[in-house]
N, C-alpha and C positions, 0 to 999 in steps of 0.2 A: 504493499498500499504509498511506501515510502514513495518508492520509486514510479507509482503513479503520478504522486505531488509533484513529484521535482521535471519529470517529463514533463507534463504536462502545467508545470506553474503560466506558461506563456500559449499557453491556447488558448482564453478566449480575447489578448492582445491581438493575436497570428488572424483567428476568425473573424475582427473585428476589422482588419487592420486588410485582408484576402476579397468582405465582403465593400467596402468602399472602395480598393479595389476594381471589385467587377474581374477576381480572377477565379475565374470558374476552375481547373486544375485546382489550385491551392483548396480550392473549398470543400471538393468533393477529397482531394487527400486527407483532410482535417477530418471531415465528416465522418470520411471510414472510417479512418485511424479510430474513432473514438466511438462510434456501433461496436467496434471486437474488445475496445476496455467496455465500455459498456452495460456487453453481452459480459465476459467473462468476472465482473463483478456483479453482478445481478438490478445495474441500474440499468433499468425502464424506461424511468419519465428521461433521463439522458440514451439510452440508447433509440429510445423511437423521435426526442428532437432530431437528435445525427442521419437519422432513416430519412425521415421527410428534410432536412438542410443537401443528404446527400442526391436524391430524385430530383427537388428543383434544381443544385446545379447545374445536377446532366440534362436534364431539359430544358436548362437557359429561361427556366420562369423566372416571374419577372416579381418573387417574393420572396427570391434568395435573401435577403437582405435581412429580411424579418425575423428568414426561420435562422440566416446565421449568426444574432443578436438572443436570439429565443437558444440558443448551444448554447452561445455564452456562459449569457444566468448559469446552464445550466449545469453548465463548467464547474464553472462560477462557486455553487451550491455542493457538486459534491467535491471541487478542493474543502472548503468550509468540513464541512462530515468530515473526511480524510484528518483533517489540522486536529479536530476534535477528539474524534478516536481514538490519535497521533497523543494527544494531551488526555486520555481519560487512561489509553492503557502505560501511562510514563507513571500517575498519580497513584498504579498498587503500585 
């Protein structure tokens, strides 16, 4: 879990930047990567947001930026949950 936090600390910013620039290739890659991470962690909301973002970017759907922002917020939520879990584990 610590490696997930470290590996994805900048992911929300990368998602927002890719959406701002209209960089579909990066959006697809990031969303696909997050879909796999979410599946492994059992994070259904993150997985669903990643799947919707990836599909929109692949299709050139105009709402990709909105979906990328939602995905970035889901990643931030997951990172916060992982950090809290790490703190709780350290307090034991």
